[in-house]
N, C-alpha and C positions, 0 to 999 in steps of 0.2 A: 452391497445394496445401500442406497441412501435412505436416511430416515424419512418417512413420509407423514408421520403425525407431527404437525407443526405447532401443537399446543405449547410445548416447552420452549420452542424457539420464539413464539409470540411473547411469552412471559419474559424471556431474556431480553428481547428487543424492547419490551415495554409498550407493545402495540398489539391491539386486538383487531384483526382485519375483518371488515365486513364481507369481503370477497376473498376467501382463502386462496383461490386460484391465482390471484395477483401476486401474492407472496410466493406461491409455488413456482410460478413462471420465472420469478427473479432468481431462482436457484437452478435453472436449467441451462447448462452450458451447451453451446452449439454441437460439440463433439458427441454428446449423449444422443442427439437426434439422428446422427449418422448411423448409430447402432440400433436406435429405436424409432424408426421413421413413423410408426403408428402412434407415438405418444400423443396424448390429447392436447398438450400445450406447446406453444412455440418456445424458442430459446430467449435468453434474457437480454439480448443486445440492444433492443429498442428501449427497454426499461433502464438499462445502463446509460444510454445516451441522454435520457431524460434526467436521471438521477445525478449525473455529472453536472448538468447545468443548474439544477436546484441546489446541490451542495455548494457549488462555487458562489452562487448568488447569496445564500444564507450566510456563508462565511464572510463574504465581501461586505454585506450589510452590517454584520456585527462589528467587523474591524473598523469600518467607516464611522459608525455611530459611537464607538467607545474609545477610539484612539486617534490622536491628532498627528500621528507620525507621518512623514512624507510617503508619497505613493510607492516609491521603490521599496521601502522597508515593509509596508503593508503587503506588497506583492510577494516578498520573500516569506513573510509569516504565513500568508495564505498557501503558498506552494508547499510549505512544510506540513501544513495541516491536511492537504488534499492529495499529496503524492501517493504513488502506488505502495511505497514502503509503509507509510502510516496507515493507509486504508487496509492493507493486508494484515497489518498488526491488529487493527481494531476488529477485523473480521475473525481473526483467530481468538481474540479475547472473548468475543460473543459466541464462540464455538459453533460457527455457521457451517464449517467445512463438512461435518457428517451429513448435512442436509443437501449438499450439492449433487446434482445429477451430472455425472461426468462419464465419458467413455472409459472402457477398461484401461486403455493406455494412459489417459490422463489421471485415472484413479491411482495408478502405481507411481505417479511422478511426484509424490509428495516431497516438499522441501526444495523443489527446483525454482528457477527464476520464472518459468512459465506458470507454475502454480501460484506464485506471488501475484502475478497479474490477474489470474483467474479469481483469486480471493478479493483483490481490490475491485475488480469489475463487478463481482457479485455484491459487494458492499454498496457500490453505486446503484446497482439494479434494485437492491432492497430500498434504497432511498427513493428511487423512481416509483416503486410499488407503493410505498407509504404515501407519496404525493398523490398517486392515482386514487388510492383508497381513502385517505384521510385529509386530502387537500393540503394547501400551503402550511396551515398551522400545525398539522400533524407532522409533516416533514421537518418543519423548523424546530419543533420540540425535540424530535429525535436527534437532529444534527447538533443542537445545543447540548443535549445530554451526552452524546457519544463522541462527537468530534471536537466541538469547541471546548469541551472539558479538558482537552489535551493542550490547550494554548499555554497555560502556565508552564508546563513541562517544556514545550517548544521554546519558550523564551528563556527559562532557567538554564536549560542544557544547550542553548544556542543551536537548536536543530535547524534553524532557518539559514545557518551558514553551511556551505557545502562541506562534506567530510574532509576533503584535502586541506581546506583552509583551517578547519577546526583542529585537525591533527597537527598542522604546522604551528599554529598558535600555541597549542598545548606543549608540543615538543620543545619549542623555544623557551617557554615559561618553565617547564619542569626539568629539561635536560640541556638547555642552551645549545641545541643542535637543530639544524634544518633537515627534515626528512629527505631521503632520496628514494627513487623508485627504479626497479630493474625488472625487465621481462625475464621470467624464469623458464617459461615454455610457451609455445604456441602450437596448436594442433588444429586439424581439420582443413578442408578445402578453402580456397581463397574467398569464396562467397559466404562461408560460414565458419570463420576461424574462431577459436576460443583461446584467449590469452590468460596466462597466470602471471601476475605481477607481485613481486615482493616489495614491502616498504621497509626501509632501513633507517636506523639512527646510528650514524657512523658505520661500524662493521656489523652491528647487531640487526639481524632480521627480526622485525617485530611481528609481522603478520603477512599473509598473502591474500590476494583477491582475484576473482575470476570475472571475465567479461568478454563480450563479443568485439570489443575494441580495447586498445591499450588504455585509453582514457577511462573507460568504464571499469576496467580491472584495477586501475589506480584508485579510483573512488572507492571501490569495494575493499581494497587493501587498507586504505586510510580509515574507513569505518571499522574494519576488523582491528586495526591498530589502536584506535580509541578504546575499543572494548577490551583488548588485551592488556592495555596499560591502566585501564580503569579511569581514564581521563574524560 
């Protein structure tokens, strides 16, 4: 059962809602309503739609006002701050997951790729809820505190560069080797295949990654390789 007393969550978010139902709705996944059709609130997808736009505008405004870099660079920095990986990570940091209203099936699916997107979407829905409840200034304050605070790390760790490029740069710098990728397995029907790809430095298999396409699996393998090597 999800936590329903939102007091601790409000404290963690740093936002006291005038209308608690707005925050509550941000935590309701569509799957929950399939099992609880009489639940008094709707799902969070409209709030997510709103929050996504608010998040992108606040981040864009901040980058525009504070950095004179070319548009392409700022676009990459923004993407690193607002992608599903980052938002799911921020959602986990704020310990939002125990408050999510999910179906029984989704509740058991912890750690999956689908769960990552549910967490990222919930984070955007919470931004939407803050915007509805606290207007632009409230949403902007939250985004600066929780998202833009990650910009230094994004720049320092070059998270705005895609993992394959980052791993290749690091491999050439540390081992003077260009990584290679090999499909280790593929399972499932043609319309829903899952690929496991290994990333290699010479003959050494550094890590593996999983994805619904070879490219997606390679990116996951490269990210795992960065973590495995501590690069």
